[in-house]
TORNU-839517 format. One line per field, with one value per residue: residue number from 1; residue in three letters; x, y, z of N, C-alpha, C, CB in turn. Coordinates in steps of 0.02 Angstrom, whole numbers. Atoms other than C-alpha are relative to their C-alpha. Glycine has a CB too. Layout:
resi <- [NUM / ...]
resn <- [ALA / ...]
n_xx <- [X / ...]
n_yy <- [Y / ...]
n_zz <- [Z / ...]
ca_xx <- [X / ...]
ca_yy <- [Y / ...]
ca_zz <- [Z / ...]
c_xx <- [X / ...]
c_yy <- [Y / ...]
c_zz <- [Z / ...]
cb_xx <- [X / ...]
cb_yy <- [Y / ...]
cb_zz <- [Z / ...]
//
This chain:
resi <- [1 / 2 / 3 / 4 / 5 / 6 / 7 / 8 / 9 / 10 / 11 / 12 / 13 / 14 / 15 / 16 / 17 / 18 / 19 / 20 / 21 / 22 / 23 / 24 / 25 / 26 / 27 / 28 / 29 / 30 / 31 / 32 / 33 / 34 / 35 / 36 / 37 / 38 / 39 / 40 / 41 / 42 / 43 / 44 / 45 / 46 / 47 / 48 / 49 / 50 / 51 / 52 / 53 / 54 / 55 / 56 / 57 / 58 / 59 / 60 / 61 / 62 / 63 / 64 / 65 / 66 / 67 / 68 / 69 / 70 / 71 / 72 / 73 / 74 / 75 / 76 / 77 / 78 / 79 / 80 / 81]
resn <- [MET / SER / PHE / PRO / ASP / ARG / ALA / GLN / ARG / LYS / THR / CYS / TRP / ASP / SER / ARG / ASP / ARG / TYR / TRP / GLU / CYS / LEU / ASP / SER / HIS / ASN / ILE / ARG / ASP / SER / SER / ARG / ILE / PRO / LYS / GLU / CYS / THR / GLU / PHE / ARG / LYS / ILE / PHE / GLU / LYS / SER / CYS / PRO / PRO / LYS / TRP / VAL / THR / HIS / PHE / ASP / ARG / LYS / ARG / ASP / TYR / GLU / LEU / PHE / LYS / GLU / LYS / MET / GLN / LYS / GLU / GLY / PHE / GLU / PRO / ILE / ARG / GLU / THR]
n_xx <- [67 / 10 / 64 / 48 / 16 / 71 / 44 / -2 / 37 / 71 / 19 / 3 / 57 / 61 / 8 / 18 / 70 / 43 / -3 / 38 / 71 / 22 / 8 / 58 / 61 / 12 / 4 / -58 / -28 / -66 / -40 / -30 / 51 / 11 / 47 / -20 / 17 / -47 / -70 / -32 / -14 / -57 / -60 / -15 / -23 / -68 / -44 / -3 / -28 / -57 / 23 / 8 / 61 / 56 / 4 / 24 / 71 / 39 / 4 / 40 / 70 / 22 / 3 / 56 / 61 / 1 / 19 / 71 / 38 / -3 / 41 / 71 / 19 / -31 / -41 / -2 / -70 / -24 / 4 / -50 / 32]
n_yy <- [-19 / 7 / 29 / -53 / -11 / 12 / -44 / 24 / 63 / -17 / -29 / 56 / 43 / -38 / -4 / 68 / 11 / -40 / 33 / 62 / -18 / -18 / 63 / 35 / -36 / 16 / 73 / 25 / 55 / 14 / -61 / -22 / -38 / -62 / -43 / -70 / -36 / 16 / -10 / -51 / 33 / 44 / -42 / -22 / 61 / 15 / -54 / -1 / 62 / 29 / 45 / 69 / 2 / -2 / 68 / 43 / -14 / 25 / 73 / 14 / -10 / 54 / 62 / -5 / 8 / 70 / 39 / -14 / 36 / 71 / 13 / -6 / 45 / 66 / 21 / 72 / 22 / 34 / 73 / 36 / 50]
n_zz <- [-20 / -72 / -20 / -15 / -71 / -18 / 39 / 70 / 2 / -5 / 65 / 47 / -16 / 14 / 73 / 20 / -19 / 45 / 65 / -6 / -5 / 68 / 36 / -27 / 19 / 71 / 3 / 35 / -39 / 27 / -9 / 62 / 37 / -37 / 35 / 6 / -60 / -54 / 20 / -42 / -64 / 12 / 4 / -68 / -34 / 23 / -22 / -73 / -27 / 35 / 53 / -24 / -39 / 47 / 26 / -55 / -14 / 56 / -8 / -61 / 16 / 44 / -39 / -46 / 39 / 20 / -60 / -12 / 51 / -15 / -58 / 19 / 54 / -6 / 56 / 14 / -1 / 61 / -7 / 39 / 42]
ca_xx <- [5836 / 5792 / 5651 / 5492 / 5458 / 5290 / 5214 / 5270 / 5200 / 5033 / 5027 / 5064 / 4932 / 4802 / 4833 / 4825 / 4659 / 4584 / 4642 / 4569 / 4405 / 4395 / 4424 / 4294 / 4167 / 4186 / 4180 / 4355 / 4419 / 4582 / 4717 / 4783 / 4619 / 4618 / 4463 / 4485 / 4403 / 4540 / 4696 / 4727 / 4713 / 4837 / 4961 / 4950 / 4970 / 5126 / 5198 / 5164 / 5236 / 5402 / 5388 / 5412 / 5269 / 5155 / 5193 / 5165 / 4998 / 4937 / 4976 / 4900 / 4736 / 4726 / 4763 / 4635 / 4501 / 4549 / 4535 / 4366 / 4304 / 4363 / 4275 / 4111 / 4111 / 4221 / 4330 / 4345 / 4507 / 4611 / 4577 / 4715 / 4668]
ca_yy <- [5249 / 5278 / 5191 / 5297 / 5378 / 5368 / 5517 / 5451 / 5279 / 5355 / 5457 / 5300 / 5196 / 5335 / 5354 / 5164 / 5159 / 5299 / 5211 / 5044 / 5129 / 5200 / 5027 / 4952 / 5088 / 5042 / 4856 / 4827 / 4658 / 4658 / 4785 / 4789 / 4864 / 5044 / 5145 / 5326 / 5386 / 5306 / 5355 / 5510 / 5407 / 5283 / 5421 / 5487 / 5310 / 5280 / 5450 / 5425 / 5249 / 5165 / 5065 / 4898 / 4941 / 4981 / 4811 / 4727 / 4815 / 4774 / 4590 / 4595 / 4665 / 4538 / 4396 / 4457 / 4468 / 4293 / 4223 / 4307 / 4233 / 4059 / 4071 / 4125 / 4014 / 3871 / 3776 / 3606 / 3516 / 3451 / 3269 / 3154 / 3042]
ca_zz <- [5291 / 5472 / 5564 / 5575 / 5743 / 5833 / 5742 / 5571 / 5610 / 5661 / 5500 / 5401 / 5489 / 5474 / 5287 / 5267 / 5359 / 5252 / 5094 / 5151 / 5197 / 5021 / 4947 / 5062 / 5020 / 4835 / 4875 / 4806 / 4865 / 4765 / 4812 / 4634 / 4569 / 4628 / 4580 / 4524 / 4683 / 4788 / 4690 / 4795 / 4955 / 4879 / 4840 / 5018 / 5086 / 4980 / 5028 / 5214 / 5233 / 5193 / 5030 / 5119 / 5235 / 5088 / 5013 / 5181 / 5211 / 5035 / 5063 / 5237 / 5173 / 5033 / 5154 / 5282 / 5147 / 5086 / 5263 / 5285 / 5121 / 5170 / 5338 / 5257 / 5103 / 5159 / 5040 / 4960 / 5004 / 4860 / 4832 / 4778 / 4632]
c_xx <- [-8 / -70 / -48 / -12 / -75 / -47 / -3 / -39 / -75 / -26 / -7 / -63 / -66 / -13 / -18 / -74 / -48 / -2 / -42 / -75 / -28 / -10 / -62 / -65 / -18 / -1 / 57 / 33 / 72 / 41 / 31 / -49 / -18 / -48 / 25 / -10 / 51 / 73 / 35 / 17 / 61 / 65 / 22 / 28 / 73 / 50 / 13 / 37 / 63 / -25 / -11 / -64 / -61 / -12 / -29 / -75 / -45 / -10 / -44 / -74 / -27 / -7 / -59 / -66 / -7 / -23 / -75 / -44 / -1 / -43 / -75 / -21 / 27 / 42 / -3 / 74 / 18 / -1 / 53 / -36 / 43]
c_yy <- [-12 / -29 / 56 / 8 / -8 / 42 / -22 / -65 / 14 / 30 / -54 / -42 / 36 / 3 / -69 / -12 / 38 / -32 / -64 / 14 / 19 / -64 / -37 / 34 / -12 / -75 / -30 / -52 / -17 / 65 / 25 / 39 / 63 / 44 / 73 / 38 / -11 / 14 / 52 / -29 / -46 / 40 / 23 / -58 / -15 / 53 / -2 / -60 / -21 / -50 / -73 / -7 / 0 / -70 / -47 / 11 / -23 / -76 / -19 / 7 / -56 / -66 / 0 / -10 / -73 / -44 / 8 / -38 / -75 / -18 / 2 / -55 / -71 / -15 / -75 / -20 / -34 / -74 / -32 / -54 / -60]
c_zz <- [75 / 14 / 18 / 75 / 11 / -43 / -74 / -7 / 2 / -65 / -52 / 11 / -16 / -76 / -28 / 13 / -46 / -70 / 0 / 5 / -68 / -41 / 23 / -22 / -73 / -12 / -41 / 44 / -21 / 1 / -65 / -44 / 40 / -40 / -1 / 64 / 56 / -18 / 43 / 69 / -6 / -1 / 69 / 40 / -19 / 23 / 75 / 30 / -39 / -53 / 22 / 40 / -46 / -28 / 52 / 12 / -57 / 6 / 60 / -14 / -44 / 38 / 48 / -37 / -23 / 58 / 14 / -50 / 15 / 61 / -17 / -48 / 9 / -61 / -8 / 1 / -66 / 13 / -44 / -41 / -9]
cb_xx <- [-52 / 9 / 9 / -67 / 24 / -11 / 24 / 72 / 20 / -12 / 52 / 63 / 1 / 5 / 64 / 44 / -12 / 25 / 73 / 23 / -10 / 52 / 63 / 3 / 8 / 53 / -67 / 50 / -43 / -4 / 54 / 27 / -63 / 66 / -70 / -39 / -69 / -6 / 3 / -46 / -61 / -10 / -12 / -62 / -46 / 2 / -30 / -69 / -52 / 49 / 50 / 61 / -4 / 13 / 68 / 40 / -9 / 34 / 70 / 21 / -11 / 51 / 65 / 0 / 1 / 69 / 41 / -13 / 31 / 73 / 15 / -12 / 23 / -52 / 73 / -33 / 12 / 72 / -71 / 55 / -17]
cb_yy <- [-40 / 68 / -49 / -14 / 71 / 17 / 73 / -9 / -47 / 50 / 52 / -44 / -21 / 71 / 26 / -52 / 20 / 73 / -17 / -41 / 59 / 46 / -44 / -1 / 74 / 33 / -22 / 57 / -62 / -29 / -12 / -60 / -44 / 38 / -3 / 34 / -20 / -73 / 21 / 62 / -41 / -40 / 62 / 30 / -59 / -5 / 68 / 3 / -56 / -34 / 0 / -21 / 61 / 51 / -25 / 14 / 75 / 17 / -30 / 47 / 68 / -9 / -10 / 68 / 47 / -22 / 22 / 77 / 13 / -21 / 50 / 69 / 28 / -54 / 24 / -17 / -48 / 24 / -27 / -32 / 29]
cb_zz <- [-40 / 37 / 59 / -36 / 23 / 74 / 4 / -23 / 58 / 58 / -22 / 7 / 73 / 29 / -34 / 37 / 73 / -5 / -20 / 60 / 50 / -34 / 8 / 77 / 13 / -44 / -28 / -18 / -7 / -73 / 50 / -39 / -13 / 13 / 32 / -56 / 24 / 18 / -73 / 8 / 24 / -66 / -45 / 34 / -17 / -76 / -19 / 28 / -3 / 50 / -56 / 43 / 48 / -57 / -23 / 65 / 12 / -67 / 8 / 57 / -35 / -58 / 39 / 37 / -61 / -25 / 61 / -5 / -70 / 13 / 56 / -32 / -65 / 11 / 8 / -69 / 58 / -19 / -18 / 45 / -68]
//
């Protein structure tokens, strides 16, 4: 597999952004729950990006949402008993 060129990377990133916008518009906070309305965006995203990139971007979105939640809500540290 060859490394994507500039145009392929842009296509990948654009399809990722459209997919994420769809998830955001349906208030989906978990990348594993894909609403019907976003399945076509997901297919395009998977077709436009290398599989490893898709996995990376899914994890990145989940992590960014987790960080955002922790900043807003805070967290309780684990207490040793």
